One Martini backbone bead per residue (centre of mass of N, CA, C, O) as a GRO file, in nm:
protein
   78
    1MET     BB    1  -3.185  -2.950   0.235
    2SER     BB    2  -2.988  -2.715   0.055
    3ILE     BB    3  -2.830  -2.672  -0.271
    4SER     BB    4  -2.645  -2.492  -0.446
    5LEU     BB    5  -2.517  -2.448  -0.767
    6GLU     BB    6  -2.231  -2.366  -0.665
    7GLU     BB    7  -2.196  -2.651  -0.496
    8MET     BB    8  -2.258  -2.796  -0.775
    9ASP     BB    9  -2.198  -3.014  -1.004
   10PHE     BB   10  -2.303  -3.050  -1.320
   11ALA     BB   11  -2.294  -3.363  -1.333
   12GLU     BB   12  -2.485  -3.399  -1.088
   13ILE     BB   13  -2.731  -3.254  -1.201
   14TYR     BB   14  -2.767  -3.418  -1.454
   15ALA     BB   15  -2.795  -3.702  -1.303
   16LYS     BB   16  -3.073  -3.608  -1.166
   17LEU     BB   17  -3.222  -3.572  -1.460
   18THR     BB   18  -3.105  -3.851  -1.522
   19LYS     BB   19  -2.962  -4.129  -1.593
   20ARG     BB   20  -2.685  -4.247  -1.422
   21TRP     BB   21  -2.686  -4.549  -1.498
   22LEU     BB   22  -2.496  -4.724  -1.748
   23SER     BB   23  -2.488  -4.902  -2.007
   24PRO     BB   24  -2.309  -4.993  -2.279
   25ALA     BB   25  -2.532  -4.897  -2.471
   26ASP     BB   26  -2.578  -4.618  -2.349
   27LEU     BB   27  -2.283  -4.514  -2.389
   28ALA     BB   28  -2.282  -4.543  -2.690
   29ASP     BB   29  -2.525  -4.350  -2.750
   30GLU     BB   30  -2.427  -4.089  -2.574
   31TYR     BB   31  -2.080  -4.097  -2.625
   32GLY     BB   32  -1.960  -4.307  -2.863
   33PHE     BB   33  -1.872  -4.571  -2.731
   34SER     BB   34  -1.794  -4.855  -2.817
   35LYS     BB   35  -1.799  -5.171  -2.698
   36SER     BB   36  -1.509  -5.232  -2.775
   37SER     BB   37  -1.377  -4.981  -2.648
   38GLN     BB   38  -1.473  -5.034  -2.364
   39SER     BB   39  -1.329  -5.294  -2.314
   40LYS     BB   40  -1.040  -5.187  -2.355
   41MET     BB   41  -1.065  -4.954  -2.137
   42ARG     BB   42  -1.109  -5.151  -1.893
   43MET     BB   43  -0.827  -5.317  -1.927
   44SER     BB   44  -0.667  -5.085  -1.876
   45SER     BB   45  -0.371  -4.968  -1.669
   46SER     BB   46  -0.415  -4.677  -1.716
   47SER     BB   47  -0.544  -4.356  -1.730
   48SER     BB   48  -0.755  -4.475  -1.960
   49THR     BB   49  -0.944  -4.597  -1.764
   50LEU     BB   50  -1.257  -4.680  -1.746
   51PRO     BB   51  -1.509  -4.613  -1.547
   52PHE     BB   52  -1.650  -4.886  -1.344
   53SER     BB   53  -1.907  -5.127  -1.271
   54LYS     BB   54  -1.976  -5.446  -1.106
   55VAL     BB   55  -2.271  -5.639  -1.118
   56GLY     BB   56  -2.294  -5.957  -1.019
   57GLY     BB   57  -2.012  -6.018  -1.192
   58LYS     BB   58  -2.145  -5.907  -1.505
   59TYR     BB   59  -2.254  -5.610  -1.479
   60ILE     BB   60  -2.213  -5.324  -1.653
   61ARG     BB   61  -2.148  -4.993  -1.513
   62TYR     BB   62  -2.199  -4.633  -1.560
   63ASP     BB   63  -2.108  -4.333  -1.424
   64ARG     BB   64  -2.183  -4.028  -1.536
   65VAL     BB   65  -1.999  -3.861  -1.345
   66ALA     BB   66  -1.735  -4.021  -1.395
   67ILE     BB   67  -1.725  -3.982  -1.703
   68ASP     BB   68  -1.726  -3.673  -1.700
   69ALA     BB   69  -1.461  -3.652  -1.538
   70TRP     BB   70  -1.283  -3.817  -1.722
   71LEU     BB   71  -1.311  -3.635  -1.969
   72GLU     BB   72  -1.188  -3.380  -1.831
   73ASP     BB   73  -0.905  -3.518  -1.770
   74HIS     BB   74  -0.885  -3.589  -2.111
   75LYS     BB   75  -0.841  -3.316  -2.209
   76VAL     BB   76  -0.746  -3.136  -2.494
   77GLN     BB   77  -0.540  -2.880  -2.563
   78GLY     BB   78  -0.548  -2.637  -2.853
   0.00000   0.00000   0.00000
């Protein structure tokens, strides 16, 4: 089964070429969100809540595709 590039979101393509699941340290390095900011953004109950998964009850992981989509949703038009 083959999927054309037109049918696939760029974030999904990128995630297939790189590591998809990021640790808090990875997110800080690649996206510039400090660990402190990440913690605050995970606890927020508004639309600014950073999407994350919790593995084994204590390990935080971020899905690169979800983070890219979240950033697009929170883009400010200038």
